[in-house]
Each structure stands twice: as structure tokens, then as C-alpha cells.
C-alpha positions as a Markdown table, in Angstrom:
| # | Residue | x | y | z |
|---|---|---|---|---|
| 1 | Met | 0.0 | 0.1 | 0.0 |
| 2 | Val | 2.9 | 2.3 | 0.6 |
| 3 | Leu | 4.6 | 1.8 | -2.8 |
| 4 | Pro | 1.7 | 3.2 | -4.9 |
| 5 | Val | 1.4 | 6.3 | -2.7 |
| 6 | Leu | 5.2 | 6.9 | -3.1 |
| 7 | Leu | 5.0 | 6.5 | -6.8 |
| 8 | Ala | 2.1 | 8.8 | -7.0 |
| 9 | Cys | 3.9 | 11.4 | -4.9 |
| 10 | Leu | 7.0 | 11.1 | -7.0 |
| 11 | Leu | 5.2 | 11.3 | -10.4 |
| 12 | Leu | 2.3 | 13.6 | -9.6 |
| 13 | Gly | 3.6 | 15.8 | -6.8 |
| 14 | Pro | 5.9 | 18.9 | -7.1 |
| 15 | Pro | 9.6 | 18.3 | -7.4 |
| 16 | Leu | 10.2 | 19.5 | -3.9 |
| 17 | Leu | 8.1 | 16.6 | -2.7 |
| 18 | Gly | 10.4 | 14.1 | -4.6 |
| 19 | Gly | 13.5 | 15.7 | -3.1 |
| 20 | Ala | 11.9 | 15.4 | 0.4 |
| 21 | Ile | 11.1 | 11.6 | -0.1 |
| 22 | Ala | 14.7 | 11.1 | -1.3 |
| 23 | Leu | 16.1 | 12.9 | 1.7 |
| 24 | Ile | 14.0 | 10.9 | 4.1 |
| 25 | Ala | 15.2 | 7.7 | 2.3 |
| 26 | Leu | 18.8 | 8.9 | 2.7 |
| 27 | Leu | 18.4 | 9.6 | 6.4 |
| 28 | Val | 16.8 | 6.2 | 7.1 |
| 29 | Gly | 19.5 | 4.5 | 5.2 |
| 30 | Leu | 22.2 | 6.4 | 7.2 |
| 31 | Trp | 20.6 | 5.6 | 10.4 |
| 32 | Glu | 20.6 | 1.8 | 9.5 |
| 33 | Phe | 24.2 | 2.1 | 8.4 |
| 34 | Phe | 25.1 | 3.5 | 11.8 |
| 35 | Gly | 23.2 | 0.7 | 13.5 |
| 36 | Leu | 25.2 | -1.9 | 11.5 |
| 37 | Leu | 28.4 | -0.2 | 12.5 |
| 38 | Glu | 27.4 | -0.3 | 16.2 |
| 39 | Ala | 26.5 | -4.0 | 15.9 |
| 40 | Lys | 29.9 | -4.7 | 14.6 |
| 41 | Gly | 31.4 | -3.0 | 17.6 |
| 42 | Leu | 32.7 | 0.0 | 15.6 |
| 43 | Val | 32.1 | 3.6 | 16.6 |
| 44 | Pro | 30.2 | 5.6 | 13.9 |
| 45 | Tyr | 31.1 | 9.2 | 13.2 |
| 46 | Arg | 27.5 | 10.3 | 13.4 |
| 47 | Val | 28.0 | 14.1 | 13.1 |
| 48 | Thr | 30.5 | 13.7 | 10.3 |
| 49 | Gly | 28.3 | 11.3 | 8.4 |
| 50 | Val | 25.3 | 13.4 | 8.7 |
| 51 | Val | 26.9 | 16.5 | 7.8 |
| 52 | Leu | 28.6 | 15.0 | 4.7 |
| 53 | Met | 25.5 | 13.3 | 3.6 |
| 54 | Leu | 23.5 | 16.6 | 3.8 |
| 55 | Ala | 26.3 | 18.5 | 2.0 |
| 56 | Ile | 26.4 | 16.0 | -0.7 |
| 57 | Phe | 22.6 | 16.0 | -1.0 |
| 58 | Gly | 22.5 | 19.7 | -1.1 |
| 59 | Glu | 25.2 | 19.9 | -3.7 |
| 60 | Val | 23.3 | 17.4 | -5.9 |
| 61 | Val | 19.9 | 18.9 | -5.6 |
| 62 | Thr | 20.9 | 22.5 | -5.9 |
| 63 | Arg | 23.1 | 22.3 | -9.0 |
| 64 | Leu | 21.5 | 24.4 | -11.6 |
| 65 | Asp | 24.2 | 24.8 | -14.3 |
| 66 | Trp | 25.2 | 21.1 | -14.5 |
| 67 | Ala | 28.6 | 22.3 | -15.8 |
| 68 | Gly | 30.3 | 19.3 | -14.4 |
| 69 | Pro | 30.1 | 16.6 | -11.7 |
| 70 | Pro | 29.4 | 17.6 | -8.2 |
| 71 | Val | 32.6 | 18.2 | -6.1 |
| 72 | Trp | 31.3 | 17.1 | -2.7 |
| 73 | Pro | 31.3 | 13.3 | -3.4 |
| 74 | Met | 35.0 | 13.5 | -4.2 |
| 75 | Ile | 35.7 | 15.6 | -1.1 |
| 76 | Ala | 33.7 | 13.1 | 1.0 |
| 77 | Leu | 35.6 | 10.2 | -0.5 |
| 78 | Ile | 39.0 | 11.8 | 0.2 |
| 79 | Ser | 38.0 | 12.8 | 3.8 |
| 80 | Leu | 36.5 | 9.3 | 4.7 |
| 81 | Thr | 39.6 | 7.6 | 3.2 |
| 82 | Ser | 41.9 | 9.7 | 5.3 |
| 83 | Leu | 40.0 | 8.6 | 8.4 |
| 84 | Leu | 40.8 | 5.0 | 7.5 |
| 85 | Leu | 44.6 | 5.7 | 7.3 |
């Protein structure tokens, strides 16, 4: 019952509604990822993860010129890789 409503919201609703649905899905996925890290005994960097996820989401959603690829994913990749070293 939920999937037809989501599909109708994505196809018939305004673009802002689609972005809000995507943001909610990203936050739920990030919350689950942090739970998996804790289950393995690892300490998740919650603030860093949420800030980077919101920055990447904002970069992708607000790009109007589409002159090139977004810069934030590469910055996030380099930052998170440096945490592993």
C-alpha cells in the first residue's frame, strides 16, 4: 500500500516533494548504516556522516548549471579515506 502512494507522490507531486522523499530515504539508510556499524562494535562518526550526507545531497539537488560533476562526493571520499589511514 505504501509503494503506490510513494510512486504517485514522485510522479504527480511537485519536485520538492520528490526531493523530500529522497532525503527521508537517505536519512533512514544512514541511520541503518550507523546501526550496522554499532552492531559490529565500531564507533560511527554520526555528526561527520550526517553533515557529509547533507552536504552531498544539497550539492546534487541545488546544482542548476550542470557544468560538471558535483565536487562534494570527491571531497567526502577523500575525507573518509583519510580517516581510515
